[in-house]
N, C-alpha and C positions, 0 to 999 in steps of 0.2 A: 401434355399439354390441354389438352380440354381440365383433367385438374388443376394447375395451375391457374387457371383463368378465375375457374370458378373463390377457388381460394380468395384471389385478391374483389371481383363482384358480392361473393360474402364481407371479407371486412369495409368493403368498402356503402354495406347497406348499413353495417353496425353505426359507424359514422358519418353516413349523410352528410356528406363534408362536397361542394360543390366543385372545388378543385380537387381535388382526389378521385370526382368526376370524369373531369376529364383531362386528369392524368391516365385514370385507366384506360379511356380510349388510344390517346398517348401511345401506350405499352402496347395497346392491342394491336393497331397496328404499325407497331414500328417490329410484333413479335409475326405478325401476318410476310410483313415483305421475305421472309430474311423464309420461309420455303417459296421459294419459283412454283413449284413441281405439287403446292400442296390442294387439294382439296382444300381447306378450312376459308371461311369466309366472317372480316367481320362487319357490323349492322350497328348506326347509329339515327335515333330519331326522336323528333317531336310533335309537338301540335295541342290538342285538345283532348281534358278528358273529364266525363263527369258523374257525378251517381245518381243509381235508378233506386230510390225502394220505396218509400210509406209515408218519407216525407216531398213527396214532391205528386206530381197531376199524369196522369193518365195520357199524357200528350206524344206526337208521334214527334215529334221537337221542340226537343226544352227547353225554358228557356234559359236564356246569353248569363242570368248574372250566376247561372251557380257551373258556366264556364271555367277546367282552371289550367293551367299545362302540365304535362308534362316531357316526361324526355329517356327513353328509353337505347338501352347499349348491349352490343352477344353475341357473339362467334359463328358460326354454327360451319357445318359440315358437308361438302355435294355425298350423298351417298349416291346415286349418280343423275342421271339429264334433267331427274326430273323429280327425283323427291330430295329434301332437304333435310339435317334436323338443329335447332336451332336453339340453344344456352342467352336464357334475356333477362337483363334483372330491369326495373319501372319504377318510378319515382313519382310520384303526381301529390294531386290536390285534391278532395273533392267535400262538398261539402251540399246544406239545402236546408229550406229554411218553409215553412207554411207559410210564413206572410206575403209571398209572391203566390200559393197557390191563387188558383181561382173559382175552390169546391169551399164551399161553407165549411163543413166538417173542418177541413182543414185548419182553416184559415183558423179555427177557434181554442183548437190546438191548440197552434202558436208555438210548436219546437222548433229547433233549428238545432243542426251541428254543421264544426267541423273536424276536420283527420285527412293530417297524411297519410300515401300507401305506398308499399316498400315491396315489392312481389319483384318473384322468379318464379323464373318456368322454364322450359322443357318445349317446344311445342316441334310437331310437325308439318311438313309443307307440302304440297303436292301441284306442281305447274304446272300448268294446258299443254304448252311450248315447249320442246328438252332446248337445254343452253346450246348445245351446239348449231341452232337453228338461226341460233341472233335474231330471234324477232324483237322487234321494236316495242313494241306492249306481250308482255309474258304475263296473262293472269295468270292466280295462284289464289286458294284457300287454305286454310290449316287452323291445327286445334293441339290441344295441351291438356298439363296439369303441370303445378308451382304449389307455392307456398307463397301468401301475402301478409305483411302485418299493417297493422292500423290503428288509433284510439281517440274515439270521439269525444271532442270536448264542445261547450259552451260557454255562452258570454252571460255574464250571470251581474247589474249591475255596476261595471264597467272590469270585472274582472273573469278570465277564462277559468276553467275548472274540466276536467279530468274523467269523464261520466260514467267511466267502467268502475274507480274505485266507491264510487259513489251506489250504489246500485238502485237505482230511483226510477224501477223494477222489481226492487224487496231482493234482488240478488242475494243481498247477506243476515235477511229473517228466514231464511231458512220452510221450515214445513214445508206447504204445497206452493214455493216460490219456487223461482225461477234459479240453477247455479246460475253464480259468474261465468261471464262466459271469457273466455279467450282472444284474447286480440293478436292471433296467428290459428291462419287461418289456409281450406285450400281454397282452387280454386282454378280456373278453369277455365280456358282462352278458350275463345269458338269465333271463327274470324273470315275474309276475304280480303284481295288487295289486288296492286297489278304492276309489274319489276318494270322499267323504260330504263333500255340499254342506250347507258349514253357514248360507251368506247366499248371495250375491252376488259375493261380496268369497271371500272364505277359503271351503277345503275344506282336512280332515281327509285324508290318507292313504294307506293300509297295502300297505306289499310287504313282498315275498321275491320272494329271488332270488338266484340261485348265478354268481359269477363265476369261468367256466375263463380259466384263465392257460398259458402261452407255453411253459412251466416248469419240472421237475418239482422245483428246489430250494427252493420256498418252507423246505424245515426242514434244509434241506444235506444231504437222504437223497436218494443215486437209483441209482447201480449200486454197486461193488463196493467193499471190500476194498483199500488200496496196502502194497504192500510195507512194512513198519516201516525202516527201515535206511535208503532208502532216504528216507522220510517225516524220519526225525529229521536227515538230514543237511540240510534246507534248511528242519523246520519245528522241530527239536528236540522236548524233551517234550509240549509244553504240544500240539504236533500232534497226535501220538501220541495224548494221553491223553483230547480232545477227537475225534479219528477212530474210536477203539474201547473206546468203552467200560461193553464187555458183559462182565455178571458172570461168566458162568461159563469165561472163559477160559486166569486162576492162569498169567497172564505172556500166552500164547502167542497171536498175533498172527492171525488167520486171515484173511493172503492170499488174494484172485484170492472168496473166498466173494461173495455177496450182500449186500449193505451193507440197499439197497432193493429197489421194484421199479421198474424200469429206464420198463416198456410203460404204462406211462398217468399224466398230469399233477398234480400237485397246484394246488388249486381252494381258493375262502373260498363261508362262506354269510351274509348276509346279513337279518334282519326288521329291517325301520324302519315307523314311525307320523312320520309327519312333515303340516307342513301347505303347502298351497299358496297365491300371494297373487294374484290378480291384480286385475289396476285397477280403476274403474268404467269402463265406455264410456256417453257421452250416446243413442248407437242402435245398440245392436250390430245388429240387421236390414242395417245398413250393409257389416256383416262375414262376405260372406261366400267361398267359397275365393279363392283366394289371386290372384290375374289370370296369371301366367302358369304356371297349373293348365291354367287355363278356356280358355287357349288351344291345348292340347294334346285337352282334349277336349269338344266341343263338343256342344248340344242338348239341351236340357232333359232330353229319357231316359235320356242316359246317369249313370251311378254318379258319376260325378265333373260333373259338366258340367254348367252351368246358375249364377246368383244363391245358390241352397240360401235358407235361415233369416235368415244367420249361424250367429255362434260362441255 
């Protein structure tokens, strides 16, 4: 079942089609309802997502201009009443611009970008209370690992350009310049949330998470300004204009000058509100901890051992 859903998620990721996303959600829920005694559950959500990197100020609350919508869909499995794992897909848009910065150096640098984010992750969730206790509010923490796809773009004179193929920091010049960055990277989401029980089948979830990436190029800015003559030979005047957008140079290209902070990777943050659907069980007391774990942790007194009271 998990393999089946994963294939659908992967196809949806490649097509990036909203209609297919809704079809995916319908098929997921329809499939879940056929397993009346299943530990599986479905989840969907939406909310805001924003970028955190070199092109924004170090503020506790970022400017609302960089807030964008995101959508999530996934399937989960209850290992026991406290632990569950989830396979989840996320789609959203992030952006950043020095023009809205309060810091003088950033305003002068004058860079900007936009990018779509498509992410597939596997996360482990630990709830504060066991499911069978049916608490109205059940907080939880979670973490995981996955992959995401991005593609930073910028607008110049009314035309939108993909920045990675241009090599704005000399990625295609060789020598001591950085290598071209990959548009698929690892991500580690860490967050917290709360489930609100609506009835025996449905829960409302509210989550906050930061997604730590393995790249400093979400915004296409990480190292130093390249040699303009070398860059022009490879990418022409468009490459120069997109590499150096400073408003204080007056034609001077600051070769070797820092373009961004190389010591810290970029990431993105999301706030999600969504729903969780659990198929109704005939006898919930039959569902204790998964048998393989009982074998490893035997004894009624152990923290994992025993049948327990079900999910």
